[in-house]
C-alpha positions as CSV (number, residue, x, y, z in Angstrom):
1,X,93.3,86.1,136.5
2,X,91.2,83.2,138.0
3,X,87.5,83.4,138.9
4,X,88.2,83.9,142.6
5,X,90.2,87.1,141.8
6,X,87.5,88.3,139.5
7,X,84.9,87.6,142.1
8,X,86.7,89.9,144.5
9,X,86.5,92.7,141.9
10,X,82.7,92.3,141.5
11,X,80.1,94.0,143.7
12,X,79.0,90.6,144.9
13,X,81.3,87.8,146.0
14,X,81.6,84.3,144.6
15,X,79.2,82.8,147.2
16,X,76.5,85.4,146.3
17,X,77.0,84.6,142.6
18,X,76.2,81.0,143.3
19,X,73.5,81.6,145.9
20,X,70.5,81.7,143.6
21,X,71.6,79.0,141.2
22,X,70.2,75.8,142.8
23,X,71.2,72.3,142.0
24,X,68.7,70.9,139.4
25,X,66.5,68.1,140.5
26,X,64.6,65.4,138.6
27,X,61.3,67.3,139.3
28,X,62.6,70.4,137.5
29,X,61.5,69.1,134.1
30,X,57.9,69.5,135.3
31,X,58.3,73.2,136.1
32,X,56.8,75.0,133.1
33,X,57.8,78.4,134.3
34,X,61.5,77.9,133.4
35,X,62.2,77.2,129.8
36,X,65.7,75.9,129.2
37,X,65.5,75.7,125.4
38,X,64.3,78.1,122.7
39,X,60.6,77.9,121.7
40,X,60.1,76.6,118.1
41,X,56.5,77.1,117.0
42,X,54.7,74.7,114.8
43,X,53.9,76.6,111.6
44,X,50.5,74.8,111.3
45,X,49.4,75.8,114.8
46,X,48.1,79.4,114.9
47,X,48.1,79.4,118.7
48,X,51.7,78.5,118.9
49,X,52.5,81.2,116.3
50,X,50.6,83.8,118.3
51,X,52.5,82.8,121.5
52,X,55.8,82.7,119.7
53,X,55.3,86.3,118.4
54,X,55.3,87.4,122.1
55,X,58.5,85.6,122.9
56,X,62.1,86.9,122.3
57,X,64.3,85.7,119.5
58,X,64.4,81.9,119.2
59,X,68.2,81.9,119.4
60,X,68.1,83.1,123.0
61,X,67.5,80.9,125.9
62,X,65.0,82.1,128.5
63,X,66.3,81.5,132.0
64,X,63.3,82.7,133.9
65,X,63.9,83.1,137.6
66,X,67.5,81.9,137.1
67,X,68.4,84.8,134.9
68,X,70.2,86.9,137.6
69,X,72.3,83.9,138.8
70,X,73.2,83.0,135.2
71,X,74.3,86.5,134.4
72,X,76.3,86.8,137.7
73,X,78.1,83.5,137.0
74,X,78.7,84.6,133.4
75,X,80.3,87.8,134.6
76,X,82.7,85.8,136.7
77,X,83.5,83.1,134.2
78,X,82.8,83.3,130.5
79,X,79.7,83.5,128.2
80,X,77.1,80.8,129.0
81,X,76.9,78.0,126.4
82,X,73.6,76.7,125.2
83,X,72.1,74.5,127.9
84,X,70.9,71.8,125.5
85,X,72.0,70.5,122.1
86,X,70.2,68.6,119.4
87,X,70.4,64.8,119.8
88,X,68.5,62.6,117.4
89,X,65.0,64.0,117.4
90,X,65.2,65.6,120.8
91,X,67.5,67.9,122.8
92,X,69.8,66.8,125.6
93,X,72.0,68.5,128.2
94,X,75.1,70.2,126.7
95,X,78.3,69.0,128.4
96,X,79.8,72.4,127.8
97,X,77.0,73.9,129.8
98,X,77.7,71.6,132.7
99,X,81.4,72.4,132.5
100,X,80.5,76.1,132.6
101,X,78.2,75.7,135.6
102,X,80.9,73.8,137.5
103,X,83.3,76.7,136.9
104,X,85.8,74.5,135.0
105,X,87.9,76.0,132.2
106,X,86.5,75.7,128.7
107,X,87.7,72.4,127.3
108,X,88.6,70.9,130.7
109,X,86.5,67.9,129.9
110,X,84.8,68.7,126.6
111,X,86.4,68.8,123.2
112,X,88.7,65.8,123.6
113,X,86.9,63.4,121.3
114,X,84.8,61.7,123.9
115,X,81.1,61.1,123.4
116,X,78.7,63.5,125.1
117,X,77.5,60.7,127.3
118,X,81.0,60.0,128.6
119,X,81.7,63.8,129.1
120,X,78.5,64.1,131.1
121,X,79.5,61.0,133.2
122,X,82.9,62.5,133.9
123,X,81.4,65.9,134.8
124,X,78.7,64.2,137.0
125,X,81.4,62.3,138.9
126,X,83.6,65.3,139.2
127,X,84.1,67.9,142.0
128,X,83.2,71.5,141.7
129,X,86.5,73.3,142.4
130,X,84.8,76.1,144.4
131,X,83.1,73.6,146.7
132,X,86.4,71.7,147.2
133,X,88.2,74.9,148.0
134,X,85.5,75.9,150.6
135,X,85.7,72.5,152.2
136,X,89.4,72.5,152.5
137,X,89.3,76.1,153.9
138,X,86.8,75.0,156.6
139,X,88.9,72.0,157.5
140,X,92.0,74.1,157.8
141,X,90.1,76.7,160.0
142,X,89.0,73.9,162.3
143,X,92.5,72.5,162.5
144,X,94.1,75.8,163.5
145,X,94.3,76.2,167.3
């Protein structure tokens, strides 16, 4: 069963599932209300430890205002991968997460031995199948007399 068939079985349709998941922009990194990676407190900083004690388990990503959209898309596709992965001393975007956001099957681009940078480039230059389908449907509707 593909995701369009599963979307028909859900209380909300595919368009509603995607409606609240906006395209990320370069400014989003400044938005401190949305945390896309787990909080890892510094053991020497008592303030960080106090704040961390109020947060959920470190292994879970906090999606903030995007939580409903993430859960709806997850119900239509598969469990959401971690949004970032360790890279050198920092974290970077996880290609499997991008693949998931685009609605591509797991392993469509990832897992073939390419570097993460090449996978992200391929995904960034790719087409979201649901958008392509919607565009073709609109063109066909216009072409019909």
